C-alpha angles and dihedrals in degrees: 000000000000125000114282116215120198137162128220128187137193124172102319096334119108122192122193109196130195117193126191136160113281147108102302102276114158115198121184120190090339094307131101113262092244091057096044099044104041101182125072092231093060092045090051091051091055095046096040098095091048092050094049092051095040094241100121098124101028104078139048111218127199117188132189107195129174140163131039126040132309095269093049089050092052092050092046089053090049091053092050092050091047091052091050093051091052092050088050095051125005090209088072090067090070089056100041101039097065089050090056094240095129095054118099106224103234098195112122135170111277113240123251113252124220116254090031135089096232138345094299106001116096131207113266112276116232116196095189 
């Protein structure tokens, strides 16, 4: 099996993932996953597609992720891994699609408008 390269995005985070056959090592930005993602929730998000498809100890994964916050980076990584598993075996789509792991979350920060304090908040109105 050759190396599979996929990209996942969430908000402003971009994850470039390289998957090859191995023992289940997940490396993110040169660090072990447990060091990079400190909470159990974030680690679960990254491993979730592998757990659902029973591929936890079959692949070595290297991820370069940048931009956004730590949660956005974890979810971008999850999308990249899910896309790689589907390209590897089309049967995985039937497992991952109902869980919503193949959907790119389109929600982004709304831009600030001129003449306002923030995206929606206005300056205080003074009648007199």
